[in-house]
N, C-alpha and C positions, 0 to 999 in steps of 0.2 A: 230043222227048226222052223218056226213061224216068226218072221221078223217084221216089225214095223220100221220102215225106212222113210224117214221124214226128209223132204226135199229130193225124193227119188226120181223126179222127172227132170232134174237138172243135169249138168254136165258130169260131175263126178258121181252123183247119186245113181244115175241111170247105168253107168258102167259097173258100179257095185251091184246093183240089182241083177244085171245080166250075168255077172259072175256067180252070184249066189243061186240063181235059178238054174242056170245051165251047168254049172260046175259042181254044185253042192246039193242040188235038189231041194232047196229051201222053199217054203211058201212065203211069199212076200206081199205085204200090204204097203202100198205107197200112199203117203199123205203129202200132198203138195198144193200150194196156193196158186201155182201156175202164174207167177209173175212173168215179166218179159223174158226171163232166162229159163223158165221151166216150161217144157214142151212135151205134150203127150207123144209126139213123133219120136222122141228119144227112146220110147219104150214099146214102139209098135211091134217089135219082133220078140217081145218078152212076155211070158205068161205071168200075170200079177193081178191083184185086186187094187182098185184105186179109190181113194177118198179125196175129194176136192175140199181143201180147207187149209187154214193157217195154223202153225204150231202154237200161236198165242190164243187160239180159240179152243177153250177147254171142251166144248161140246164136240167139235170135230176130232179132237185128240181122243176123247172117250170112245167115239164110234170106231176110230181106226185101230186103237190099241187092243180091242177085244180079242182075247185068245192068243195074244203075242207072247213069245218066250223072251224076247229082247227088243230093245229100241236102239236104232242107229240114227243119229241126228246129223244129216247133211244140210238141213234147211238153213239158209243164210242169204243175206245180201252180201255179194262178194266183191264188188268192184270198188277199189279205193277212190277212184275219181268221183263216183256217184256219192260216196260217203262224205266227201268234202262239200259237195253241193247240197245234199239232202240227208243229213245224219239221222233224222228222226226215225226213218224206216229201219235203220240199223240198230238203234236202241230197242225198238219194239221187238224185232225178230230175235236178236242175239241175247237180250236180257229177259224180257217178259216171256218170249217163246220158250227159251230154255227152262225158265222157272215152271211154266205150265207142263212141259214134258216131264221134268224131274218129279213133279208132284204126282202125275199120273203113273209113272213108272214105280215110284216109291210105294204108292198105295197098293200096287199089285205085286211087289217084290221082284221086279224085273231087272235084268242086267241092262246097263245103259252105256252106250258108246257115243262120246261127243267128238265130232270131226272138227278139227281146228286148223290153225295155220302157223307157219313159221314167223309171220309178221308180229305175233304177240311179243317176240323177243326184241324187236327193233332191228337196228342195223349193226353189223359186225365187220370190222375192217380186216381182221385176220382170224384164222381158225374157224371153228364151227360151234354153234350153240348145242349144248347138251340139255337134257330135261331139267337139270338143276340151275340153268342160267336164269338170271333175274328177268322179269317181264317188264319190258319198256316199250309199250306200243306207241306209235307216233302218228296215227290217223284215227278218225272216228271209226273206221272199219276195224282196225286192229284193237283199238281200245274196247269196243263193245264185244269183240270176240274174246278178249282177255277177261272181261267181266263175266261172260258166260262160262269160261273155263273155271274161274274161281268159284262161281256158284256150284258148278258140278263137284268140285273138290270138297266144298263145304258139306254137301249132302252125304258124302262118304264119311267125313270126319264127324258130323253131327248125328246122322241117322244110321250109320253103318251100311249105307246103300252101296251096291256093287256097281261102281262106275269106273270107266277108263276114258282117257283122252288121247286122241291120235292127232298129232300135228304134222301136216304135210308141207313140203316145199312147193314151188311153183309147178302146177300141173299143166299138161298140154295133151292134145290128142283129138280124136273125132268128137263131134257134137258140142264143141266149146263155143259159146256165144261170142260173136266177133268183136265185142268191145275189148277183149283181152289181147295182149300183144301179138301172140303168134297167129291166131285166126284173123285178126284185123289186118296184119301185114300180108298174109297169104291172099286174102280176098281183094285187098287193094292192089296188090301186085298183079293178080290175074286180070283185074279190070283196068289197069293203067292209071289208077288213082295215086295221089301222093302218099308217101309213107312217113307219117309224122313220128319223129323220134324226139323224146323228151330230153332237154338239156344237151349234154355231150354224148349221150347214149352209152356211157360207161358204167351204168348201174349193173351190177353182177347178180344173177339169179341162179339158184340151184334147181335144175329142171328134172322133173320126174314124169314119166309117162303115166297117164291116168290109169292104165291097166295095172301098173305096179303099185300105185297108191291104193287102188281098190283092194288088191290082194293083201297089202299091208294092213288095211283096216280089218279084213277078214281074219288075219292072224291075231290081231289085238282082240277082236271079238271073241275068238275061241280060246286064246291062251293068255291074254293080258291079265295082270294081277290087279285086283280091285284097288282103286285109289291111286293108281300109277298113271304117269304120262309117258307116251311113246312117240319119239320123233321118227317120221318116215321121210327121209330125204332121198333125192335123186342121185345118180352116179356121176353127174357132170355139171359143171358150172360154165357160164358164158355171159359176157357183157351183152346187153340188149342190142347194141349196134352190130355186133358180130352175128347175132341171131338174124337180124334183118338182112344183113348182107348175104347170109347163107340162103335165106328165103328167096332173095333176088336171083341167086344162081339156080335154085331148084325150079323157079317159075319162068325163068328167062326174061324177067322184067328189066327195065332200064334202070341202072344204078342212079341216074339223075333224078329218079322219083323220090329219093330220100329228102325229107324236109325237116330240118331241126326246128323244134317249137319250144316255147317257154316251158321250163320244167314245172312239174306240179308242186304245190306247197308241201313241205315236209317229206320229200321223196327220199326213202331209205336208199342207201348206196349199195349195200350188199347183204344178202341173206345166205346162210349156209347151215345145214343141220348135220349133226353127228347122229348116226342111226344104229350104233352098236347094240343098243338095248332091244330094238325090235328084231334085229338079226338073230339075237339069242333065242327068239321065239321060232326061228326057222324061216324067216322071210329074207329074200334077197331080190334086189331090182334086176329085172331081166332085159330091159330095153335101154340101150345106150342112146344118148341124145341124137347123135348123127343119124342113126337108123330110124329112130322114132320121128324125127322132124321130117325126113324124107317120106315116111309112111303118112304122116299127117297132111303134108302138102298134097299127096296123091288122093287122100280121102276127100279133101275139099274140092279138088279138081273134078272128082268123079261123082260128087253128091250135091249137085246144084239144087235138086229138089228140096234139100234140107235148108240151105241158106238163102235161096232166092226170095222166099217170103219175108225173111228178116231184113234184107237189104232194101226191100221195097216198102217197108213199113215204118214204124215209129223210130226204129234205129237210125234212119236217115236224119230225123230231126235231132236226136241226141248227138249224132256225130257232128252235125253242123254247129250246134251249141258248144260242143267240147273243143273243136279244132278250128272253128271260124271258117270252115270251107265245106262246100257241099260235095257229096259223093258224085262221081261221074256216072 
């Protein structure tokens, strides 16, 4: 196929592009705005066409979508902390951007895959969310992602458009921008910086390796039924504090670096996804969390070329604003 992959220079998008090109022989056009988290370096070893632009820019979308057989939309503002401080960018990308993409795909009769998140369901104390669970977003990030999902579903219901939605649990792995929990803690541990843990650190997350999530999206692209939602959850859950403690063991850092900081507003306590529906399409997670975390620590240890420019740039200013402490 010829795919338009929006947000393909980001963390999950670039891993998906790599799988589709190397594993399936697809032609891929990447449309990416190259915000702070989108980097051409993520695609340096992948054959692809590239269009620099935002999904809310109809002209850029029209250039990129030419000749495509399907659209896969990863383009997003993804960090909950940033959505609390600057929600306007999230509204623009997740609502207006999704609308522009849907219109372009509808005009051309293309299949459309929306990449979404477990956070649209809110928090769950016990059990796991299914695709029929009510949507109860609790942050500007998850609320705007929910709005995008509902818009996608409306285009199938109203126009008969062939759309599917893929909701993932917490991703981790190589090339993830270090504002997120796992790469933040790995790089801080390697540098002897403090390890800021929100609240009591007992927030539980359902972890999925990025390669498994990318493969799940591929299954949904190929086999998902139009108008349906598919949860793609990881095989393991763990509290944030346990993850940080394991990173300390893997890096050899001092446990005294853990620093409990004020919890963020509206912090969801637990996420968990039931994934039986996507398993019925032939997908199964391949990477257990213990193995994947060890591999991820090794990747960051061995790929300073990738993260050194980040830690020496605007990320340092963001980190100081967010945690009230400068990086060492």
